[in-house]
N, C-alpha and C positions, 0 to 999 in steps of 0.2 A: 290548479287554482290560479286565477288571474290576480295580479298585484297592480294596484294603481301606480302610475309613474311616480307620483310624489312619495310613495311608500317604499320604493325600490331600495334606497340607501339604508333605510331602517331594516328591511327584511334581509338585506345582504349582511348587515351588522349582526343581526340575530343568528344568521347561519354561521358566520365566523365564530361567534361566541360558542355556539353549540358544537362546532368542529374543533374547539380548543385553540383557535388561531387568534382570538381576542378574549379579553376578560369581561365579565359582567359589569365591571366598573365603567366600561366604555358606554354603557347604556345611558349614563347620566349626561354624556356629552352629545347625545343625539338631539338635534334641534327640531326634528319633525315630530317626534312622539308627543310633546306637550300639546300639539295642535290637532292630533289625530287619535280619536278613541280606539280605532281598530288597531293601530300600532301600539298603543299603550297596552291593550289586551294581549297582543302578540308578545310583547316584552314580559308582561306579567306571567304568561304561560311558559315562556322560556325560563324565567327565574324559578318557577314552580318545578319544572322538569329538572333543571340543574340541581335544585335543592333535594328533590326526591332521589335523583341518581347519586348524589353525594351524601346521602343520609347515613350510609353505612349499613343499611338494611341488606339482608341477604337477597340475592336475585331469586326470583321464583323458579321453581323446577318446572321444566318443560317436559310434558309426557313424551316418551319415546315414540308412541304411535300417533303423535300429532302430525297431520298431513297438511 
């Protein structure tokens, strides 16, 4: 996936948050996202992913024969 040059700092921040190297609170300091619909959607998706992973729901069972 190609990332526009102006979006690079935001996508790097999203990756750091997903990797646990930054907190989701840092999204509020991103100056690019308010002007870019694509990056706002990326941040929204990252927040949704983090909320889902942190929801305490049991992880799905993966079938043994899944190839």
